[in-house]
N, CA, C, O and the ligand as a Tripos MOL2 file, in Angstrom:
@<TRIPOS>MOLECULE
protein
  205   203    52     0     0
PROTEIN
NO_CHARGES

@<TRIPOS>ATOM
      1 N          -9.2750   -7.1370    2.1490 N.3       1 MET1
      2 CA         -7.9970   -6.9080    1.4620 C.3       1 MET1
      3 C          -7.4870   -5.4990    1.7540 C.2       1 MET1
      4 O          -8.2340   -4.5230    1.6810 O.2       1 MET1
      5 N          -6.2160   -5.4170    2.0820 N.am      2 ASN2
      6 CA         -5.6190   -4.1220    2.3520 C.3       2 ASN2
      7 C          -4.7490   -3.6890    1.1810 C.2       2 ASN2
      8 O          -4.2820   -4.5100    0.3920 O.2       2 ASN2
      9 N          -4.5470   -2.4040    1.0910 N.am      3 SER3
     10 CA         -3.6960   -1.8550    0.0450 C.3       3 SER3
     11 C          -2.3920   -1.3760    0.6810 C.2       3 SER3
     12 O          -2.3830   -0.7140    1.7190 O.2       3 SER3
     13 N          -1.3010   -1.7340    0.0230 N.am      4 TRP4
     14 CA          0.0170   -1.3960    0.5800 C.3       4 TRP4
     15 C           0.8610   -0.6570   -0.4380 C.2       4 TRP4
     16 O           0.7490   -0.8790   -1.6440 O.2       4 TRP4
     17 N           1.6900    0.2070    0.0600 N.am      5 LYS5
     18 CA          2.5780    0.9550   -0.8110 C.3       5 LYS5
     19 C           4.0010    0.8990   -0.2700 C.2       5 LYS5
     20 O           4.2500    1.1760    0.9030 O.2       5 LYS5
     21 N           4.9200    0.5360   -1.1430 N.am      6 CYS6
     22 CA          6.3200    0.4760   -0.7420 C.3       6 CYS6
     23 C           6.8180    1.8860   -0.4370 C.2       6 CYS6
     24 O           6.6600    2.8070   -1.2380 O.2       6 CYS6
     25 N           7.4170    2.0290    0.7260 N.am      7 LYS7
     26 CA          7.8780    3.3430    1.1610 C.3       7 LYS7
     27 C           9.0720    3.8070    0.3200 C.2       7 LYS7
     28 O           9.3620    4.9990    0.2240 O.2       7 LYS7
     29 N           9.7400    2.8460   -0.2730 N.am      8 LYS8
     30 CA         10.9610    3.1670   -0.9960 C.3       8 LYS8
     31 C          10.7020    3.5390   -2.4610 C.2       8 LYS8
     32 O          11.1730    4.5680   -2.9450 O.2       8 LYS8
     33 N           9.9430    2.6820   -3.1580 N.am      9 CYS9
     34 CA          9.7550    2.9140   -4.6000 C.3       9 CYS9
     35 C           8.3310    3.3060   -4.9730 C.2       9 CYS9
     36 O           8.0880    3.7340   -6.1010 O.2       9 CYS9
     37 N           7.3900    3.1680   -4.0490 N.am     10 GLY10
     38 CA          6.0210    3.5460   -4.3520 C.3      10 GLY10
     39 C           5.1940    2.4380   -4.9660 C.2      10 GLY10
     40 O           4.0380    2.6630   -5.3240 O.2      10 GLY10
     41 N           5.7510    1.2530   -5.0970 N.am     11 TYR11
     42 CA          5.0290    0.1050   -5.6320 C.3      11 TYR11
     43 C           3.8090   -0.1920   -4.7730 C.2      11 TYR11
     44 O           3.8990   -0.2390   -3.5460 O.2      11 TYR11
     45 N           2.6500   -0.3950   -5.4350 N.am     12 GLN12
     46 CA          1.4290   -0.6640   -4.6880 C.3      12 GLN12
     47 C           0.8900   -2.0450   -4.9920 C.2      12 GLN12
     48 O           0.9650   -2.5190   -6.1260 O.2      12 GLN12
     49 N           0.3500   -2.6810   -3.9810 N.am     13 LEU13
     50 CA         -0.2610   -3.9870   -4.1620 C.3      13 LEU13
     51 C          -1.3560   -4.1840   -3.1370 C.2      13 LEU13
     52 O          -1.4200   -3.4910   -2.1220 O.2      13 LEU13
     53 N          -2.2200   -5.1510   -3.4260 N.am     14 GLU14
     54 CA         -3.2840   -5.4580   -2.4870 C.3      14 GLU14
     55 C          -3.0670   -6.8500   -1.9240 C.2      14 GLU14
     56 O          -2.9000   -7.8150   -2.6700 O.2      14 GLU14
     57 N          -3.0720   -6.9460   -0.5960 N.am     15 ALA15
     58 CA         -2.8680   -8.2090    0.0950 C.3      15 ALA15
     59 C          -3.3420   -8.0680    1.5290 C.2      15 ALA15
     60 O          -3.5390   -6.9600    2.0290 O.2      15 ALA15
     61 N          -3.5220   -9.2000    2.1790 N.am     16 GLU16
     62 CA         -3.9090   -9.1570    3.5930 C.3      16 GLU16
     63 C          -2.7790   -8.5630    4.4280 C.2      16 GLU16
     64 O          -3.0000   -7.7380    5.3150 O.2      16 GLU16
     65 N          -1.5850   -9.0000    4.1230 N.am     17 THR17
     66 CA         -0.4020   -8.4880    4.8090 C.3      17 THR17
     67 C           0.6570   -8.1260    3.7590 C.2      17 THR17
     68 O           0.7060   -8.7560    2.7030 O.2      17 THR17
     69 N           1.4880   -7.1450    4.0220 N.am     18 PRO18
     70 CA          2.4950   -6.7600    3.0410 C.3      18 PRO18
     71 C           3.5510   -7.8460    2.8660 C.2      18 PRO18
     72 O           3.8630   -8.5680    3.8130 O.2      18 PRO18
     73 N           4.1000   -7.9640    1.6620 N.am     19 PRO19
     74 CA          5.1480   -8.9720    1.4420 C.3      19 PRO19
     75 C           6.4230   -8.5920    2.1690 C.2      19 PRO19
     76 O           6.6740   -7.4210    2.4530 O.2      19 PRO19
     77 N           7.2130   -9.5960    2.4590 N.am     20 GLU20
     78 CA          8.4580   -9.3200    3.1670 C.3      20 GLU20
     79 C           9.4440   -8.6360    2.2270 C.2      20 GLU20
     80 O          10.2100   -7.7560    2.6190 O.2      20 GLU20
     81 N           9.3920   -9.0750    0.9760 N.am     21 THR21
     82 CA         10.2840   -8.4980   -0.0240 C.3      21 THR21
     83 C           9.4670   -7.7740   -1.0900 C.2      21 THR21
     84 O           8.5270   -8.3460   -1.6420 O.2      21 THR21
     85 N           9.8110   -6.5430   -1.3790 N.am     22 CYS22
     86 CA          9.1030   -5.7710   -2.3960 C.3      22 CYS22
     87 C           9.3730   -6.3700   -3.7770 C.2      22 CYS22
     88 O          10.5300   -6.5600   -4.1500 O.2      22 CYS22
     89 N           8.3030   -6.6720   -4.5510 N.am     23 PRO23
     90 CA          8.4830   -7.2510   -5.8910 C.3      23 PRO23
     91 C           9.1970   -6.3000   -6.8380 C.2      23 PRO23
     92 O           9.7980   -6.7340   -7.8210 O.2      23 PRO23
     93 N           9.1360   -5.0210   -6.5500 N.am     24 SER24
     94 CA          9.7710   -4.0300   -7.4120 C.3      24 SER24
     95 C          11.2250   -3.7710   -7.0130 C.2      24 SER24
     96 O          12.1160   -3.7680   -7.8620 O.2      24 SER24
     97 N          11.4530   -3.5560   -5.7230 N.am     25 CYS25
     98 CA         12.8030   -3.2770   -5.2290 C.3      25 CYS25
     99 C          13.6610   -4.5350   -5.1000 C.2      25 CYS25
    100 O          14.8890   -4.4750   -5.1600 O.2      25 CYS25
    101 N          12.9910   -5.6740   -4.9240 N.am     26 LYS26
    102 CA         13.6770   -6.9400   -4.6400 C.3      26 LYS26
    103 C          14.4610   -6.8520   -3.3350 C.2      26 LYS26
    104 O          15.4590   -7.5440   -3.1340 O.2      26 LYS26
    105 N          13.9830   -5.9890   -2.4680 N.am     27 GLU27
    106 CA         14.6170   -5.8250   -1.1700 C.3      27 GLU27
    107 C          13.5560   -5.8600   -0.0840 C.2      27 GLU27
    108 O          12.3580   -5.8070   -0.3620 O.2      27 GLU27
    109 N          14.0070   -5.9480    1.1350 N.am     28 LYS28
    110 CA         13.0720   -5.8750    2.2460 C.3      28 LYS28
    111 C          12.7370   -4.4060    2.5000 C.2      28 LYS28
    112 O          13.5510   -3.6360    3.0090 O.2      28 LYS28
    113 N          11.5250   -4.0550    2.1320 N.am     29 CYS29
    114 CA         11.1140   -2.6610    2.2480 C.3      29 CYS29
    115 C          10.0330   -2.5070    3.2990 C.2      29 CYS29
    116 O           9.3820   -3.4720    3.7000 O.2      29 CYS29
    117 N           9.8590   -1.2790    3.7300 N.am     30 GLU30
    118 CA          8.7730   -0.9730    4.6370 C.3      30 GLU30
    119 C           7.5480   -0.6190    3.7970 C.2      30 GLU30
    120 O           7.6320    0.2000    2.8820 O.2      30 GLU30
    121 N           6.4020   -1.2460    4.1120 N.am     31 PHE31
    122 CA          5.1830   -0.9760    3.3700 C.3      31 PHE31
    123 C           4.2170   -0.1500    4.2010 C.2      31 PHE31
    124 O           3.9970   -0.4150    5.3830 O.2      31 PHE31
    125 N           3.6460    0.8610    3.5520 N.am     32 LEU32
    126 CA          2.6580    1.7050    4.2010 C.3      32 LEU32
    127 C           1.2680    1.1930    3.8530 C.2      32 LEU32
    128 O           0.9960    0.8470    2.7040 O.2      32 LEU32
    129 N           0.4010    1.1480    4.8360 N.am     33 ASP33
    130 CA         -0.9850    0.7570    4.6050 C.3      33 ASP33
    131 C          -1.7410    1.9770    4.0790 C.2      33 ASP33
    132 O          -1.9910    2.9240    4.8240 O.2      33 ASP33
    133 N          -2.1030    1.9510    2.7980 N.am     34 ASN34
    134 CA         -2.8610    3.0850    2.2550 C.3      34 ASN34
    135 C          -4.2920    2.6840    1.8980 C.2      34 ASN34
    136 O          -4.9140    3.2440    0.9960 O.2      34 ASN34
    137 N          -4.7840    1.6970    2.6390 N.am     35 THR35
    138 CA         -6.1630    1.2700    2.4610 C.3      35 THR35
    139 C          -7.1250    2.3820    2.8790 C.2      35 THR35
    140 O          -6.9050    3.0790    3.8690 O.2      35 THR35
    141 N          -8.1880    2.5260    2.1050 N.am     36 CYS36
    142 CA         -9.2200    3.5040    2.4570 C.3      36 CYS36
    143 C         -10.1290    2.9060    3.5180 C.2      36 CYS36
    144 O         -10.7880    1.8920    3.2890 O.2      36 CYS36
    145 N         -10.1580    3.5380    4.6680 N.am     37 TYR37
    146 CA        -11.0230    3.0440    5.7400 C.3      37 TYR37
    147 C         -12.2530    3.9310    5.9520 C.2      37 TYR37
    148 O         -13.2300    3.5130    6.5730 O.2      37 TYR37
    149 N         -12.1920    5.1330    5.4400 N.am     38 THR38
    150 CA        -13.2930    6.0660    5.6700 C.3      38 THR38
    151 C         -13.8380    6.5840    4.3370 C.2      38 THR38
    152 O         -13.1020    6.6140    3.3510 O.2      38 THR38
    153 N         -15.1180    6.9950    4.2840 N.am     39 PRO39
    154 CA        -15.7220    7.4550    3.0210 C.3      39 PRO39
    155 C         -15.0840    8.7180    2.4630 C.2      39 PRO39
    156 O         -15.2070    8.9840    1.2680 O.2      39 PRO39
    157 N         -14.4130    9.4940    3.2840 N.am     40 ASP40
    158 CA        -13.8790   10.7650    2.8040 C.3      40 ASP40
    159 C         -12.6400   10.6450    1.9220 C.2      40 ASP40
    160 O         -12.0940   11.6570    1.4830 O.2      40 ASP40
    161 N         -12.1940    9.4220    1.6600 N.am     41 CYS41
    162 CA        -11.0750    9.2810    0.7200 C.3      41 CYS41
    163 C         -11.5700    8.8800   -0.6630 C.2      41 CYS41
    164 O         -10.7690    8.4720   -1.5040 O.2      41 CYS41
    165 N         -12.8540    8.9850   -0.9140 N.am     42 GLY42
    166 CA        -13.3810    8.8510   -2.2640 C.3      42 GLY42
    167 C         -13.8550    7.4840   -2.6780 C.2      42 GLY42
    168 O         -14.1600    7.2750   -3.8520 O.2      42 GLY42
    169 N         -13.9310    6.5340   -1.7500 N.am     43 GLN43
    170 CA        -14.4490    5.1840   -2.0230 C.3      43 GLN43
    171 C         -13.6380    4.4480   -3.0910 C.2      43 GLN43
    172 O         -14.1460    3.5230   -3.7240 O.2      43 GLN43
    173 N         -12.4120    4.8440   -3.2890 N.am     44 THR44
    174 CA        -11.6160    4.2170   -4.3310 C.3      44 THR44
    175 C         -10.8680    2.9960   -3.8220 C.2      44 THR44
    176 O         -10.2890    2.2370   -4.6000 O.2      44 THR44
    177 N         -10.8880    2.8160   -2.5110 N.am     45 GLY45
    178 CA        -10.1690    1.6940   -1.9270 C.3      45 GLY45
    179 C          -8.7870    2.0790   -1.4520 C.2      45 GLY45
    180 O          -8.1560    1.3660   -0.6710 O.2      45 GLY45
    181 N          -8.3170    3.2420   -1.9470 N.am     46 LYS46
    182 CA         -6.9880    3.6930   -1.5270 C.3      46 LYS46
    183 C          -7.0730    5.1190   -1.0120 C.2      46 LYS46
    184 O          -7.8270    5.9410   -1.5330 O.2      46 LYS46
    185 N          -6.3050    5.3910   -0.0080 N.am     47 ASP47
    186 CA         -6.3040    6.7230    0.5710 C.3      47 ASP47
    187 C          -5.3680    7.6320   -0.2590 C.2      47 ASP47
    188 O          -4.1560    7.4160   -0.2730 O.2      47 ASP47
    189 N          -5.9210    8.6360   -0.9400 N.am     48 PRO48
    190 CA         -5.0890    9.5070   -1.7950 C.3      48 PRO48
    191 C          -4.0810   10.3150   -1.0050 C.2      48 PRO48
    192 O          -3.0980   10.8030   -1.5630 O.2      48 PRO48
    193 N          -4.3170   10.4600    0.2940 N.am     49 ARG49
    194 CA         -3.3780   11.2240    1.1090 C.3      49 ARG49
    195 C          -2.0810   10.4480    1.3170 C.2      49 ARG49
    196 O          -1.0440   11.0220    1.6490 O.2      49 ARG49
    197 N          -2.1600    9.1290    1.1170 N.am     50 ILE50
    198 CA         -0.9570    8.3220    1.2670 C.3      50 ILE50
    199 C          -0.5050    7.7960   -0.1000 C.2      50 ILE50
    200 O           0.6540    7.9360   -0.4920 O.2      50 ILE50
    201 N          -1.4610    7.1850   -0.8110 N.am     51 GLY51
    202 CA         -1.0380    6.5160   -2.0300 C.3      51 GLY51
    203 C          -1.6060    7.1270   -3.2810 C.2      51 GLY51
    204 O          -1.3250    6.6540   -4.3820 O.2      51 GLY51
    205 ZN          9.8080   -1.1730   -3.3650 Zn       52 ZN52
@<TRIPOS>BOND
     1     1     2 1
     2     2     3 1
     3     3     4 2
     4     3     5 am
     5     5     6 1
     6     6     7 1
     7     7     8 2
     8     7     9 am
     9     9    10 1
    10    10    11 1
    11    11    12 2
    12    11    13 am
    13    13    14 1
    14    14    15 1
    15    15    16 2
    16    15    17 am
    17    17    18 1
    18    18    19 1
    19    19    20 2
    20    19    21 am
    21    21    22 1
    22    22    23 1
    23    23    24 2
    24    23    25 am
    25    25    26 1
    26    26    27 1
    27    27    28 2
    28    27    29 am
    29    29    30 1
    30    30    31 1
    31    31    32 2
    32    31    33 am
    33    33    34 1
    34    34    35 1
    35    35    36 2
    36    35    37 am
    37    37    38 1
    38    38    39 1
    39    39    40 2
    40    39    41 am
    41    41    42 1
    42    42    43 1
    43    43    44 2
    44    43    45 am
    45    45    46 1
    46    46    47 1
    47    47    48 2
    48    47    49 am
    49    49    50 1
    50    50    51 1
    51    51    52 2
    52    51    53 am
    53    53    54 1
    54    54    55 1
    55    55    56 2
    56    55    57 am
    57    57    58 1
    58    58    59 1
    59    59    60 2
    60    59    61 am
    61    61    62 1
    62    62    63 1
    63    63    64 2
    64    63    65 am
    65    65    66 1
    66    66    67 1
    67    67    68 2
    68    67    69 am
    69    69    70 1
    70    70    71 1
    71    71    72 2
    72    71    73 am
    73    73    74 1
    74    74    75 1
    75    75    76 2
    76    75    77 am
    77    77    78 1
    78    78    79 1
    79    79    80 2
    80    79    81 am
    81    81    82 1
    82    82    83 1
    83    83    84 2
    84    83    85 am
    85    85    86 1
    86    86    87 1
    87    87    88 2
    88    87    89 am
    89    89    90 1
    90    90    91 1
    91    91    92 2
    92    91    93 am
    93    93    94 1
    94    94    95 1
    95    95    96 2
    96    95    97 am
    97    97    98 1
    98    98    99 1
    99    99   100 2
   100    99   101 am
   101   101   102 1
   102   102   103 1
   103   103   104 2
   104   103   105 am
   105   105   106 1
   106   106   107 1
   107   107   108 2
   108   107   109 am
   109   109   110 1
   110   110   111 1
   111   111   112 2
   112   111   113 am
   113   113   114 1
   114   114   115 1
   115   115   116 2
   116   115   117 am
   117   117   118 1
   118   118   119 1
   119   119   120 2
   120   119   121 am
   121   121   122 1
   122   122   123 1
   123   123   124 2
   124   123   125 am
   125   125   126 1
   126   126   127 1
   127   127   128 2
   128   127   129 am
   129   129   130 1
   130   130   131 1
   131   131   132 2
   132   131   133 am
   133   133   134 1
   134   134   135 1
   135   135   136 2
   136   135   137 am
   137   137   138 1
   138   138   139 1
   139   139   140 2
   140   139   141 am
   141   141   142 1
   142   142   143 1
   143   143   144 2
   144   143   145 am
   145   145   146 1
   146   146   147 1
   147   147   148 2
   148   147   149 am
   149   149   150 1
   150   150   151 1
   151   151   152 2
   152   151   153 am
   153   153   154 1
   154   154   155 1
   155   155   156 2
   156   155   157 am
   157   157   158 1
   158   158   159 1
   159   159   160 2
   160   159   161 am
   161   161   162 1
   162   162   163 1
   163   163   164 2
   164   163   165 am
   165   165   166 1
   166   166   167 1
   167   167   168 2
   168   167   169 am
   169   169   170 1
   170   170   171 1
   171   171   172 2
   172   171   173 am
   173   173   174 1
   174   174   175 1
   175   175   176 2
   176   175   177 am
   177   177   178 1
   178   178   179 1
   179   179   180 2
   180   179   181 am
   181   181   182 1
   182   182   183 1
   183   183   184 2
   184   183   185 am
   185   185   186 1
   186   186   187 1
   187   187   188 2
   188   187   189 am
   189   189   190 1
   190   190   191 1
   191   191   192 2
   192   191   193 am
   193   193   194 1
   194   194   195 1
   195   195   196 2
   196   195   197 am
   197   197   198 1
   198   198   199 1
   199   199   200 2
   200   199   201 am
   201   201   202 1
   202   202   203 1
   203   203   204 2
@<TRIPOS>SUBSTRUCTURE
     1 MET1         2 RESIDUE 1 A MET
     2 ASN2         6 RESIDUE 1 A ASN
     3 SER3        10 RESIDUE 1 A SER
     4 TRP4        14 RESIDUE 1 A TRP
     5 LYS5        18 RESIDUE 1 A LYS
     6 CYS6        22 RESIDUE 1 A CYS
     7 LYS7        26 RESIDUE 1 A LYS
     8 LYS8        30 RESIDUE 1 A LYS
     9 CYS9        34 RESIDUE 1 A CYS
    10 GLY10       38 RESIDUE 1 A GLY
    11 TYR11       42 RESIDUE 1 A TYR
    12 GLN12       46 RESIDUE 1 A GLN
    13 LEU13       50 RESIDUE 1 A LEU
    14 GLU14       54 RESIDUE 1 A GLU
    15 ALA15       58 RESIDUE 1 A ALA
    16 GLU16       62 RESIDUE 1 A GLU
    17 THR17       66 RESIDUE 1 A THR
    18 PRO18       70 RESIDUE 1 A PRO
    19 PRO19       74 RESIDUE 1 A PRO
    20 GLU20       78 RESIDUE 1 A GLU
    21 THR21       82 RESIDUE 1 A THR
    22 CYS22       86 RESIDUE 1 A CYS
    23 PRO23       90 RESIDUE 1 A PRO
    24 SER24       94 RESIDUE 1 A SER
    25 CYS25       98 RESIDUE 1 A CYS
    26 LYS26      102 RESIDUE 1 A LYS
    27 GLU27      106 RESIDUE 1 A GLU
    28 LYS28      110 RESIDUE 1 A LYS
    29 CYS29      114 RESIDUE 1 A CYS
    30 GLU30      118 RESIDUE 1 A GLU
    31 PHE31      122 RESIDUE 1 A PHE
    32 LEU32      126 RESIDUE 1 A LEU
    33 ASP33      130 RESIDUE 1 A ASP
    34 ASN34      134 RESIDUE 1 A ASN
    35 THR35      138 RESIDUE 1 A THR
    36 CYS36      142 RESIDUE 1 A CYS
    37 TYR37      146 RESIDUE 1 A TYR
    38 THR38      150 RESIDUE 1 A THR
    39 PRO39      154 RESIDUE 1 A PRO
    40 ASP40      158 RESIDUE 1 A ASP
    41 CYS41      162 RESIDUE 1 A CYS
    42 GLY42      166 RESIDUE 1 A GLY
    43 GLN43      170 RESIDUE 1 A GLN
    44 THR44      174 RESIDUE 1 A THR
    45 GLY45      178 RESIDUE 1 A GLY
    46 LYS46      182 RESIDUE 1 A LYS
    47 ASP47      186 RESIDUE 1 A ASP
    48 PRO48      190 RESIDUE 1 A PRO
    49 ARG49      194 RESIDUE 1 A ARG
    50 ILE50      198 RESIDUE 1 A ILE
    51 GLY51      202 RESIDUE 1 A GLY
    52 ZN52       205 GROUP 0 **** ****
């Protein structure tokens, strides 16, 4: 599972792929992948540098 953050409003969700329409904006937004891939982001599942 990946973690995604809406570039526009900051809405975060977990999914394999980002939704086409942001549930918060109700628009087609660009989603940033803020999934934690390395141990240096604190093992929280999300990268604090992004999300
Ligand atoms: Zn949004």
